[in-house]
N, C-alpha and C positions, 0 to 999 in steps of 0.2 A: 572684319565686323559683318554681322548678318545684315543683309538687305531685305526688307519686307516690301513686297509689291502689294499695294492696298489702296483703298480710298476711304474717306472719312466715315461714310455711312455703311460700310461693309461690316455686318455684325460678326462675321467669322474672323475678319482681320482684327476687330476689336477684342475678340476672345484671345487671340494669339498675343496681341500687344499687352493686354492686362496680365495674362499669365507670365509673359516674359518679364514684365516690370516687377511683378511679385518675386520672381526668381533672380532679379538683378541682371538680366541678360539685355545688353544694349542692342538696339536696332536702328538701322538707317532706313528711313521711310522713303519709298519711291511711289509716286502717284501713278496708279494704274486703274483705268476705267474699263471693265470688261465689255461694256456695250460698244466700245470703239473697235473691238475685234482686231486688236493689234497682233500681227504675226509673232512679234516677240513674246507676247504672253503665252500664246499657244505653244511656242517652242519650249517654254519653261514648264508649262502645265497643259497637257493635251486637252483637259477639260476647259481651258481658257477661262478659268475662274480665279478670283482672289480668295484667300491670301496665297502668295508664293514666297518662300523664304530661301535665300541663296547666300552661300558663303564659299567663295572659290568655286570648286567643281561640284560641290554638294548643293543640290536643289531639293527642297521639301515642299510639298503641296498638301492641301486639306488641313483644316484647323485642328481636327482631332489627332491626325498623324503627327502634326507639328508639336502639339502640346504633349503628347505621349513621348515623342522623341526627347524633349527636354526633361520630362519626368524621369526617364530612364538614364539620361546622360548627366543630369545635374542633381547634386544632393541638396541643393539649397531649397528650403521651403517646400517639402513634399505636399502635393495638392490632390492626390487621389484618395487619401484616406488611410486610416491606421491598420485596418484588417480587411480580410476578404469580403466580408459582408458590406462594410462601408465603401470599399472600392467598387463593388458591384452596384451599389445604390448610386454612387457618384456617376458611374458610366451610364446607368439607366437615365438619370436626370439630364446629363449632357445630351444624350440622344433625344430626350423629350424636348428640350429647348432648341437644339440644332435642327431637328426635323419637324416636330409637331408645331411648336410655337412659330418657327420660321414660316412654315407653309400656311398657317392659319392667320398669322398676324403680320410678321415683318415683311414677308414677300409681297402681299397685296398692298401694304402701305408704301413700300419702296416703288412698286409699279405705278400706283395711282398718284402719290404725292411727291415723289422725286423724279422718276423717269419721265412721266408725262409732262411734268412742269419744266424741267431743265433740258430735256433731250428731245422728246417728241413734240413739245409745245402744244399739248392737248389738255383739255379739262379732265379732272379726275372723274371716275365713275362713283357717284355718291353711294350707290348700293354696295359696291365692293368695300368702300371705306367704312360704311356702317357695319358690314359683316366682320371686318377685321376688328373693329372696336368691340363688338359683341364677343368675339373669340378672346380678345385680350381680357375682358372682364372675367370670363371663365378661367383663364390661366392665372389671373391674380387671386381668384378664389382658391385655386389649388396651392399657390404659394402661401397664402394665409393658412391653409390647412397644414402644410408641412411645418411652417414656423410656429404653429401652436403646439407642436409636438417635439421640435428640435431647436437648437440654438441657430444652426445654419441649415441650408436646404437638405444636405445629405447626411447630416449628423452633428456631432459636437464641435467640429472644427471647420473653419473656412476652407474652401477648396474649389476645384474646377467646376463643380456643379453651380456654385455661386457665380463664378466667372462667366460661364456659358450663359446663365440666365441674365446676368447684368448686361452682357453684350447685346443680347436680343432686345431686352426691355429698354435699354438706353436708346437704341435706334428707333424703336416704336414710339418712345416718349418724344424724341426729337421731331418726329413726324406728326405729333399731336394725336397719337392713337391710344394713349393711356389715360384712364380716368382713375385717380388715386382715392377719391372719396369712398369711404366704406371699406378700405383695405389697410387698416392700421398696422397690422403685422408686416405686410409687404412694404408699406411706406417706411416703417422704422428700419427694416432690413436694408432697403435700398438707400436710405439716407446714410446709414453706416458705411455702405460701399462708396457712396459719393464723396464721403469725407476722406477716403484713403488717398494718400499722395500717389499711389500707383494707378489710380483710376481717374483722378481729376484732370490730367492732361487730355484724356479722350473727350471729356465734357467741354473742354475749352475750344475744341476744333469746330469749324463750320464748313458746311457744303456751300460753295459759291452759288449765290442766287436763291438760297433756300434757308432762311433763318429759322431757328427753333422757337417754341413757345417761351414766354418770359420766365417760366418756372424751371426750365430745363436743367440748368446747372446750379440752381440754388439748393442749399441744404435744407432750408425751410420751405417746403413746397406742398 
């Protein structure tokens, strides 16, 4: 069985877990906290980051590499899209959420509202939190824009773009960084994802010492 080294609020681990669940790939979860700088993690992934996936002698790192590995090796539930144009758009949006959304929203929230609280024991920087919330508002505007023109983010079918977006947004929402009012299209899309049996287990997990907002795992939010 595949062993996934991850922690509950790692958005990239969530991306891998959601994609694998959709494809029916079973994972054994191993708790790994990168800030502990464990030598064993660096031995598995020189970047010393999660997620890392291991099965016997095979070790995979980086969420995009892992997802594309299973896209190429498993015929179950293709997630990149039906044609060249849709696959290119899927990859563009994966990069948007993995890089831009993460840098502007998820990473600052993780630093200020998770790391400082449970690791550094320091108060958050209110300015950084406000900046992340403003950035999240802009990203939700873009999600609304896409969904006004498509059924799913990258086109007519659910796929990896939706998975990557949901992974980032769910962590930001856990940390209280998402304001859903005024984003009906994004809210409807995210509610549909929250109802999926392949995604709900992620919403049931908690980071010790850091509870989410009351609305976090509710379908009516």
